[in-house]
C-alpha positions in Angstrom: 0.9 -2.7 36.4 -0.3 0.2 35.0 1.4 2.2 31.9 0.4 5.9 31.2 1.1 6.5 27.8 -0.7 9.8 27.1 1.5 12.1 25.2 4.3 9.2 25.5 6.6 8.9 22.3 5.6 5.2 20.8 8.9 3.7 21.0 9.2 4.3 25.0 5.9 3.4 25.9 7.1 -0.4 24.0 10.0 0.0 25.9 8.4 -0.1 29.0 6.1 -2.9 28.4 8.8 -5.0 27.0 11.0 -3.5 30.7 8.0 -4.8 32.8 7.8 -8.5 31.0 11.7 -8.7 32.1 11.1 -8.0 35.5 8.1 -10.4 35.4 4.8 -8.7 35.1 2.8 -10.9 34.0 -0.8 -8.6 33.7 0.1 -5.2 32.4 -2.8 -1.7 31.8 -2.0 0.5 29.1 -3.3 3.8 29.6 -4.5 6.7 27.2 -3.3 5.4 24.3 -3.6 7.3 21.3 -2.3 5.7 18.3 1.2 4.9 19.8 2.2 2.2 16.9 3.7 -1.4 16.9 1.6 -2.1 20.3 2.7 -6.3 21.3 5.4 -6.2 18.6 7.6 -9.1 18.2 6.6 -9.9 21.8 6.8 -13.7 23.1 5.0 -15.6 26.1 1.9 -15.4 28.5 1.5 -11.9 29.4 -2.0 -10.0 29.1 -2.3 -6.3 28.2 -5.4 -4.2 28.7 -5.4 -1.2 26.4 -7.2 1.4 27.4 -7.2 4.1 24.1 -7.2 4.0 20.0 -3.7 1.9 19.8 -2.2 3.0 16.1 -0.8 0.8 13.2 0.5 -2.5 13.5 -0.9 -3.6 16.9 0.4 -6.9 17.7 2.6 -7.4 15.3 4.9 -10.2 14.9 3.9 -11.4 18.3 4.1 -15.1 19.1 1.8 -16.0 22.3 0.0 -12.9 24.1 -3.3 -11.8 24.6 -4.1 -8.1 23.8 -7.7 -6.5 25.1 -8.3 -3.4 23.6 -11.5 -1.9 24.6 -11.7 0.9 22.0 -10.8 1.2 18.6 -7.7 0.1 16.9 -6.3 0.6 13.8 -4.6 -0.7 10.5 -2.3 -3.7 10.4 -3.4 -5.6 14.0 -1.7 -9.2 13.5 0.6 -8.4 11.1 3.0 -11.3 10.7 1.2 -12.6 14.0 2.6 -15.9 14.8 0.7 -16.7 17.8 -1.2 -15.8 20.4 -5.0 -13.9 20.5 -6.2 -9.8 20.3 -9.1 -9.1 21.1 -11.2 -5.5 20.4 -14.0 -4.3 21.5 -14.2 -2.0 18.7 -14.0 -1.2 15.0 -10.8 -2.1 13.1 -9.2 -0.5 10.2 -7.6 -2.0 7.1 -4.8 -5.2 6.2 -6.4 -7.2 9.8 -4.3 -10.0 9.9 -1.8 -9.6 7.2 0.4 -12.5 6.5 -0.9 -13.9 9.5 0.1 -17.8 10.2 -1.4 -18.1 13.6 -3.1 -16.4 16.7 -6.8 -15.5 16.8 -8.4 -12.2 16.1 -11.4 -11.3 17.6 -12.5 -8.3 16.7 -16.6 -7.0 17.8 -17.3 -4.2 15.5 -16.7 -3.3 11.8 -13.1 -4.6 9.5 -11.8 -2.6 7.5 -10.5 -3.6 3.2 -9.0 -6.9 3.6 -8.7 -8.0 6.1 -6.0 -11.5 6.2 -4.7 -10.5 3.0 -1.8 -13.5 2.6 -3.2 -15.4 5.7 -1.7 -18.3 6.0 -1.4 -21.5 8.1 1.9 -23.4 9.2 1.7 -26.8 10.4 -0.5 -27.2 13.1 -0.8 -23.7 13.4 -4.3 -22.2 11.9 -5.0 -18.3 12.1 -8.5 -17.5 12.6 -9.8 -13.6 12.5 -13.6 -13.4 13.4 -15.2 -10.2 12.7 -18.6 -9.5 14.8 -20.3 -7.0 12.3 -19.0 -6.5 8.4 -15.6 -5.9 6.3 -15.0 -4.0 3.2 -13.6 -5.1 -0.3 -10.9 -7.7 -1.0 -11.8 -9.9 2.2 -9.0 -12.5 2.3 -7.2 -11.6 -0.3 -4.3 -14.2 -1.5 -5.5 -16.3 1.1 -3.3 -19.2 1.5 -4.9 -20.8 4.9 -6.6 -19.7 8.9 -10.0 -19.7 8.8 -12.3 -16.2 8.5 -16.3 -15.5 9.8 -17.6 -12.4 9.8 -20.9 -11.7 11.3 -22.9 -9.5 10.2 -23.7 -9.0 13.9 -24.0 -4.7 13.6 -25.2 -4.9 9.8 -27.2 -2.1 8.6 -29.9 -2.1 6.5 -27.6 -0.7 3.3 -24.9 -2.5 4.3 -23.2 -5.6 2.9 -21.9 -8.2 5.5 -18.8 -8.3 2.7 -17.7 -6.1 0.2 -16.6 -6.7 -3.4 -13.6 -9.8 -4.4 -13.8 -11.3 -1.1 -11.3 -14.0 -2.4 -9.4 -12.9 -5.0 -6.6 -14.9 -5.4 -7.7 -17.4 -2.6 -5.8 -20.5 -2.8 -6.7 -22.0 0.8 -8.3 -21.9 3.8 -11.9 -20.9 4.3 -13.9 -17.8 4.7 -17.5 -18.2 6.7 -20.1 -15.0 5.9 -22.8 -15.3 8.3 -25.7 -14.6 5.2 -25.8 -14.4 2.3 -23.0 -13.8 -0.6 -23.8 -13.0 -4.3 -21.6 -13.9 -7.4 -20.6 -10.6 -7.6 -19.3 -10.1 -4.5 -15.8 -12.4 -5.0 -13.6 -12.7 -7.0 -13.3 -15.0 -10.0 -11.2 -17.8 -7.4 -14.3 -18.7 -5.7 -16.7 -20.7 -4.9 -20.1 -20.1 -2.9 -21.0 -23.1 -1.0 -23.3 -24.0 2.2 -21.8 -25.0 5.1 -21.4 -28.8 5.6 -22.4 -29.8 9.5 -18.6 -31.3 9.8 -17.9 -27.1 9.0 -20.4 -26.0 11.1 -19.8 -28.3 14.3 -16.4 -26.4 13.7 -17.1 -23.1 13.5 -18.5 -23.7 16.4 -15.8 -24.0 18.6 -14.3 -20.9 17.3 -17.8 -18.6 17.7 -18.1 -19.6 21.3 -14.5 -18.9 22.6 -15.6 -15.5 20.9 -18.3 -15.2 22.3 -17.5 -16.0 25.6 -14.9 -13.4 25.2 -17.0 -10.7 24.2 -20.1 -12.0 26.1 -22.6 -12.4 23.5 -24.5 -15.8 23.2 -23.1 -18.0 20.6 -26.6 -19.8 19.7 -28.0 -16.5 18.6 -25.1 -16.3 16.2 -25.8 -19.8 14.9 -29.4 -19.1 14.3 -29.0 -17.8 11.0 -27.4 -19.2 8.1 -23.8 -19.8 7.4 -22.4 -19.5 3.4 -18.5 -20.7 3.1 -16.3 -19.7 0.5 -13.6 -22.1 -0.8 -10.7 -21.7 -3.4 -11.3 -23.3 -6.4 -7.9 -24.0 -7.3 -4.4 -24.0 -5.1 -2.7 -21.9 -8.0 -5.5 -20.2 -9.6 -2.9 -17.9 -11.3 -1.0 -21.2 -12.5 -1.4 -20.2 -16.3 0.2 -17.0 -16.1 4.0 -18.4 -15.2 6.1 -20.6 -17.3 6.2 -23.5 -14.1 
């Protein structure tokens, strides 16, 4: 089913999607999207939404199960408090990708902005995953409490760092993998810089294989370069600042 979004207020566009789902539609294509917010917000169940155009903030917020494929760029807040499902972006993404995300996967082919994975967490058997094909800005994984973040630097310019500064600031859970080197000055005080183990790479490979399959890449080429792993030193890095 195709829904044309040109000139349509985001409220009515999203209402059209909900109504289509209620009628039993499971494949929806949104055409001429231009900044409409909250697409896929709160959706549950097995449905695939293809977005042609640039969606606005909070794509897939609170989403629980669907798959959204965006064939261009996305704005800020993709996967805000997302619970399950998948978002595939064939372009670049804005800031705060995966804010408080607690499940599902976000695959970005291009670059990510600032504060990717902030407050990201895992719950029971849910492990949120964000993979950025290009670079990420400052405060990657800020206050991260769980899940897996990977930044690949596949489209990195000669003078562009793979990740910005303050990576992992306040991090107290989860893991961050960077395809390349990370300097001490780039990470928060709470973060240790390590080389991944064989077990780490076997696990990471599973997610990278899915990422590459979705975006038409070769996983072996991605794995040719050495990765760096960022881990938290403590599960309570600011404990001394509180009375209890």
